[in-house]
C-alpha positions in Angstrom: 5.3 6.5 -12.0 7.7 4.1 -10.4 11.3 4.2 -11.1 12.8 1.2 -12.5 14.6 -0.3 -9.0 10.4 -0.1 -8.0 9.4 -1.7 -10.9 12.1 -4.6 -10.5 10.7 -4.9 -7.2 7.4 -5.0 -7.6 7.3 -7.3 -10.9 9.7 -10.0 -8.2 7.5 -10.1 -6.0 4.3 -10.5 -8.7 6.2 -13.7 -9.6 6.5 -15.0 -6.3 2.4 -14.3 -6.1 2.5 -11.0 -4.2 0.1 -8.6 -5.0 0.9 -4.8 -3.8 -0.6 -2.3 -2.8 -1.5 0.5 0.1 -3.3 -1.2 3.3 -6.0 1.0 4.5 -8.9 0.3 7.0 -12.7 0.9 7.3 -12.5 0.3 11.2 -9.6 -1.4 13.1 -9.9 -5.3 12.1 -11.3 -4.6 8.6 -8.9 -3.7 6.5 -7.9 -3.7 2.3 -5.5 -3.6 -0.2 -5.8 -0.7 -2.4 -4.2 -0.9 -5.6 -2.7 2.3 -6.2 -3.4 2.8 -9.9 -6.6 1.4 -10.2 -7.6 2.7 -6.6 -9.7 -0.8 -6.6 -9.5 -2.4 -2.5 -9.5 -6.1 -2.4 -11.0 -7.1 0.9 -8.2 -8.4 3.3 -9.6 -12.0 4.9 -6.9 -11.3 8.1 -7.1 -15.4 8.8 -6.5 -16.7 5.5 -4.2 -14.0 3.7 -0.2 -12.8 4.8 -0.1 -9.4 4.8 3.2 -7.7 5.6 3.6 -4.0 5.2 7.2 -2.4 4.2 8.6 -0.6 7.4 12.4 1.2 7.8 13.4 -2.1 9.3 12.0 -4.2 6.4 8.7 -6.2 5.7 6.6 -6.6 9.0 4.6 -10.0 8.5 1.5 -8.6 10.5 -0.5 -10.5 13.2 -4.3 -10.2 14.0 -3.6 -7.8 17.2 -1.5 -5.5 14.5 -4.9 -4.4 12.6 -6.3 -2.6 15.9 -2.9 -1.3 16.7 -3.7 2.5 17.3 -0.7 5.0 16.8 0.6 8.3 19.4 -1.7 10.6 17.1 -4.9 8.0 17.8 -4.7 6.5 14.2 -4.6 3.1 13.3 -0.8 2.4 13.3 -0.4 0.1 9.5 -3.0 2.8 8.0 -1.9 3.7 4.6 1.7 1.9 4.8 2.9 0.2 1.7 1.9 -3.8 1.9 2.1 -6.7 0.1 -0.9 -9.9 0.4 -1.1 -13.4 -0.5 
């Protein structure tokens, strides 16, 4: 359940044309936006969608190479990140 501040933020994103959710991967370079409420996945078209992930420094706009970046523990770096997509 979202608190009031999160709800207001989500509403603002949607009014600005963003879809929000969690970034999930089938494999490096194959990503989906998963709706946290319905758990439905929408394919990310890396070439045409604008995708940003939330980091401690703010929103990071994904570049093509980011979809294949591996973290030090061997997992995809942005897997499971909160994201927004247009």
